[in-house]
Structures are given as structure tokens and as C-alpha cells.
N, C-alpha and C positions, 0 to 999 in steps of 0.2 A: 504494500500500500504506500502510495506517495501522493502528495498534493502540492499544488501550486496556488498562489493567491495573487489577486490584483484588486486594486481599489479604484473606483471611479466615483467621483462626488461623494455621496454618503453610503455607497454600497461596496461591501467587501464580498468578492466572489472567491470561493474556495473550490478548486476543481480537483476531484479525487480520481485516481487511476489504480486499477488492480483489483485486489480482493479485500473486501471489508470484513475481516474476520479477527479472531482472537490474536493472531500473531502480529498484525500490524496496527491494531486498534489503540493500544495503550500509548505508544509513542506519538501516533497521529493525533490522538485526543489532546495531549499536552501541548503539542506544537500549534494546533488549531486554536486552542484556548488562548495561548500566548498572543497570537495575532489578533484575535477578536478583542481581547482585553486591552491590548496596546492601541489599536486603531479606533475603538469605540464607534463603530459604524451605526447607521440608523437601520440598515438592512444587511443581512447576511444571506448569501446565496450559496447553497451547496450544489455544485454541478456534478451529477453522478452518472452521466452517459457512458463513461469508460470504466465503470465498476462492473466486473464480471461475476462477482459472487458476494453475497451478503448473508451473514448468519446473525445469531442473537447478539454477538459482540458488536456487529455493525449497527443493529437497532439501538444498542446502548450508546454508541457513538453519536447517532442521530439525535437521540433524546437528550444526551448531555450537551450537545451544541445548541439545541433548542433552549435549554435552561441557561446556558452561558449567554446566548443572545438576549434573553429576557433580562438577565442581570445588568447588561449595559444599555437596556432600553431599545434593543433592536428587534426587528421581525425576522424570523428565519423562513426561508423558502427553499425547497428542493427543486432544482431545475433539471429537466431531461433525465429523470431516473431511468436507468437501464431496466429491462424486463425483470431480472432477478431482484433488483431493489424495489421496484414498484410492487412486485408480488408479495414480498415479505412485509413491506409497509402496509399493504392492504390487509394481509392476514392479521397483523398486530393492531390494526386500527389507527396507525400513525397517519394515514392519508386523510383522516378526519381532523387531526390536530395540527399537522404541518401542511402549509400551503404548498401545492405542487404546480410548477409551470412546465408546460409542454408546447413545442412548436406545432405538434399535431396531436389532437386528442385521441386516446386509445379507447 
């Protein structure tokens, strides 16, 4: 798991690539939180189109970033979730809590 980030105006976009699982989640969580806390954006976008796998640790990562975003007064949005991410978000009910943006509705 790796991520890149970019900031435009008041929006911080975090783009994740790889597998969102136990092995990569811990280090990624800490690094993402550091960027969110440092930049204090109004909106945090998690771009997940290049995430090939997501398990319960990945769900924990999403929930944790939702809480971190709330802490700094930001709104969290998931952008372009890959099919595995969209599926597990729906199964867990996160699709009702976290706003999702797609270029094409599924």
C-alpha cells in the first residue's frame, strides 16, 4: 500500500494504490493522519480507483480517516472506489456514512 497526496485550495486528495489490508494499513494510517493534521483541509478526498483489495483493516483505515477528518472540521469523500472497495463499503454500510463520488454511477 502506498499513497500520494496533493492539495488544491481547501481540498486534500489522498490517492491510494495497492492492497488495503493489515500489512500496509498501520503505516499508511499514521502517514495519512500526519498530512491531514498538518494541512487542516476543509475536504479530504480518498481516491481509491487503484486499490485492488480491501479487507477489514482497510475498512478500519477508512473509518479512522473519517474520524480524523471530522477532528479538523473536514468532510471526507471517497472518490472512484474500485469494485472491491465499493463492495466491502456497501457490505459494512460505510457507503451510507461516507460520501462517494463516481464519474459514472454503478
